[in-house]
C-alpha positions in Angstrom: 13.3 -1.4 -22.3 12.5 -2.1 -18.7 11.0 -5.5 -18.1 8.3 -5.6 -15.4 7.1 -8.8 -13.6 3.9 -8.9 -11.7 3.5 -11.1 -8.6 -0.1 -11.9 -7.7 -1.0 -11.2 -11.3 -4.5 -12.7 -11.1 -5.8 -10.4 -8.3 -7.7 -7.3 -9.0 -4.7 -5.0 -8.4 -2.4 -7.5 -10.1 -4.4 -7.3 -13.3 -4.5 -3.5 -13.1 -0.7 -3.5 -12.8 -0.5 -5.8 -15.9 -2.8 -3.4 -17.8 -0.7 -0.4 -16.9 2.6 -1.9 -17.9 1.2 -3.5 -21.0 -0.1 -0.1 -22.2 3.2 1.7 -21.7 5.2 1.8 -24.9 8.6 1.7 -23.2 7.8 -1.1 -20.6 7.8 -4.8 -21.3 5.3 -7.0 -19.4 6.3 -10.3 -17.8 6.9 -12.7 -16.3 3.6 -13.0 -14.5 3.7 -14.9 -11.3 0.5 -16.4 -9.8 0.6 -19.7 -7.9 -2.4 -21.8 -8.8 -2.8 -20.2 -12.3 0.2 -21.7 -14.1 -0.5 -22.3 -17.8 -3.1 -19.6 -18.0 -2.7 -16.3 -19.9 -3.1 -12.6 -19.2 -2.5 -9.8 -21.7 -1.0 -12.3 -24.1 1.6 -13.4 -21.5 1.8 -16.9 -19.9 1.3 -17.1 -16.2 3.8 -19.1 -14.1 4.0 -20.5 -10.6 7.8 -20.7 -10.7 9.2 -17.9 -8.6 12.6 -18.2 -10.3 11.2 -16.8 -13.5 10.9 -13.3 -11.8 14.7 -13.1 -12.1 14.2 -12.3 -15.8 12.7 -8.9 -14.8 14.2 -5.5 -13.9 11.3 -4.7 -11.5 8.6 -6.8 -9.9 5.3 -5.3 -8.8 4.1 -7.3 -5.8 0.4 -7.7 -5.2 0.4 -11.1 -3.5 -1.5 -11.8 -0.2 -0.4 -10.3 3.1 0.6 -13.8 4.3 3.0 -14.5 1.5 4.5 -11.0 0.8 7.5 -11.1 3.1 8.7 -14.5 1.8 8.2 -13.3 -1.7 10.3 -10.1 -1.1 13.1 -12.2 0.3 13.2 -14.1 -3.0 13.1 -11.0 -5.2 15.9 -9.4 -3.1 18.1 -12.5 -3.6 17.5 -12.2 -7.3 18.6 -8.5 -7.3 15.3 -7.3 -8.7 13.8 -4.0 -7.7 10.4 -4.4 -6.0 7.3 -2.2 -5.9 5.0 -3.5 -3.2 1.3 -2.8 -3.2 0.3 -5.6 -0.8 -1.6 -4.0 2.1 -1.0 -4.4 5.9 2.6 -3.0 6.3 2.8 -1.8 9.8 6.0 -0.6 11.5 7.0 -4.2 12.4 6.5 -5.5 8.9 8.4 -2.6 7.4 11.3 -3.3 9.8 11.3 -6.9 8.7 11.7 -5.9 5.1 14.5 -3.5 6.0 16.2 -6.4 7.7 15.9 -8.5 4.6 16.7 -5.8 2.0 20.5 -5.5 2.5 23.2 -4.5 0.1 23.2 -2.0 -2.7 22.0 -4.0 -5.7 18.3 -3.2 -5.7 15.6 -1.1 -4.1 12.2 -1.8 -2.5 9.4 0.7 -2.5 6.4 -0.1 -0.3 3.3 1.8 -1.3 0.3 2.0 1.0 -1.8 3.6 -1.7 -1.0 4.3 -5.4 -3.7 7.0 -5.8 -2.1 10.4 -6.0 -5.0 12.0 -4.1 -4.6 9.5 -1.3 -0.9 10.3 -1.0 -1.9 14.0 -0.7 -4.6 13.2 1.8 -2.0 11.5 4.1 0.4 14.4 3.7 -2.4 17.0 4.5 -3.3 14.9 7.6 0.4 14.9 8.7 0.5 18.7 8.3 -2.7 19.2 10.3 -1.9 16.9 13.2 0.3 19.2 15.2 -2.5 21.8 15.4 -5.2 19.4 16.8 -5.1 17.4 20.0 -7.2 14.5 18.7 -7.8 12.6 15.4 -9.7 9.5 14.3 -9.6 7.7 11.0 -12.5 6.0 9.1 -11.4 3.8 6.3 -13.9 2.1 3.9 -13.1 -0.7 1.5 -14.8 -3.5 -0.4 -16.0 -6.5 1.5 -13.3 -8.8 0.1 -10.3 -6.9 1.4 -8.2 -9.3 3.4 -6.8 -7.0 6.1 -8.1 -4.3 8.5 -7.1 -1.6 9.1 -5.9 -0.9 5.6 -2.3 -0.1 4.8 -3.3 3.4 4.1 -4.9 3.8 7.5 -1.9 2.3 9.2 0.5 4.7 7.5 -1.8 7.6 8.2 -2.0 6.8 11.9 1.8 6.4 12.1 2.2 9.9 10.5 -0.3 11.5 12.7 1.2 10.0 15.9 4.6 11.1 14.9 3.4 14.7 14.3 1.1 14.8 17.4 2.3 12.1 19.9 0.0 13.3 22.7 -3.3 12.2 21.2 -6.5 12.8 23.2 -8.6 9.7 22.8 -12.1 8.8 23.8 -12.2 6.3 26.7 -14.0 3.0 26.4 -16.9 3.0 28.8 -19.0 0.2 30.3 -21.9 1.2 28.0 -19.9 0.9 24.7 -20.2 -2.2 22.6 -16.9 -4.0 22.0 -15.0 -2.4 19.2 -17.6 0.4 18.7 -15.1 3.2 19.0 -12.5 1.6 16.8 -9.1 0.0 17.1 -6.1 1.9 18.4 -3.1 2.3 16.1 -0.2 4.2 17.6 -2.7 6.0 19.8 -5.0 7.0 16.9 -8.5 5.5 16.7 -9.1 3.7 13.4 -12.6 2.5 12.2 -12.8 0.0 9.4 -15.8 -0.4 7.2 -16.1 -3.4 4.7 -19.1 -3.2 2.3 -19.8 -4.3 -1.3 -20.0 -1.3 -3.7 -17.0 0.5 -2.1 -13.5 0.5 -3.6 -11.3 2.5 -1.3 -12.2 5.6 0.7 -10.7 7.2 3.8 -11.4 10.2 5.9 -9.4 11.7 8.8 -11.3 13.8 11.4 -9.4 16.2 13.6 -11.0 17.6 16.7 -10.3 20.6 18.9 -12.3 22.9 21.2 -15.1 24.4 19.1 -14.0 22.9 15.7 -13.3 19.9 13.6 -11.4 19.4 10.3 -12.2 16.5 7.9 -9.8 15.4 5.2 -11.3 12.8 2.8 -10.2 10.9 -0.3 -12.6 8.8 -2.4 -11.6 6.3 -5.0 -14.4 5.8 -7.5 -12.5 3.5 -9.9 -9.3 1.4 -9.7 -7.9 3.2 -12.7 -7.0 5.9 -10.1 -4.1 3.7 -9.0 -2.6 3.4 -12.5 -0.5 6.6 -12.7 1.0 5.8 -9.3 1.9 2.3 -10.3 3.6 3.5 -13.5 5.5 6.2 -11.5 6.7 3.7 -9.0 7.9 1.2 -11.6 9.8 3.9 -13.5 11.5 5.5 -10.4 12.0 2.7 -7.9 15.6 2.1 -9.1 16.5 5.8 -8.5 15.7 5.8 -4.8 18.5 6.5 -2.4 17.4 4.3 0.5 17.2 0.5 0.1 13.7 0.5 1.5 11.2 3.4 1.1 7.6 3.7 2.2 5.2 5.8 0.1 5.1 7.7 -3.1 5.8 11.0 -1.5 9.5 11.1 -2.4 8.6 10.5 -6.1 6.1 13.4 -6.4 
């Protein structure tokens, strides 16, 4: 059986990952790593704050905070453990840093901006539409306790759109616009972040051209939507050809 560790096990997504692995008959849960929660228990498993315990696993699912994730990944790489990364905020620079860290042929690292299959398809559909429209903007909506903005999904979507349509037509900031009102610029694509209680994770991409618009939207109504993607990533990360891969696309 494959043994699966969870880092950041006490967070909302960490606990979901624990539940997914615990429910799978051919996966073994543990160790659970969560600094500040040593001695507590989740799903019948003790929680540790000793990173070295993760070496007992075949795969680690990483849901720690954005500030700690790169240091954690360096540790998991040195242990030879496959890593599935769900921590948000991976822009091109941070992915490049992981590629720099993740050398050799022992293990694989899969960085997943969004585990919902519908969100993966939304990003792919946006990528396909981008060459046919001169302009696009992204509106991403998440719960009010999300640590980063824009979201990892929005960053990845903007990168894909910019690669497919590098000559983006953008609105120009005018003297009459309030600061930040027309969004942040990511690779030339405008991104607007909304943070409100009652929301889990939603994103829409609006494309504009003369006389028409196209909107592609994905809504997450329950975090259980991420479960199948987490399980798919855990089972398949070791089969990836590249040392570092971004997104679930290659596994679908």
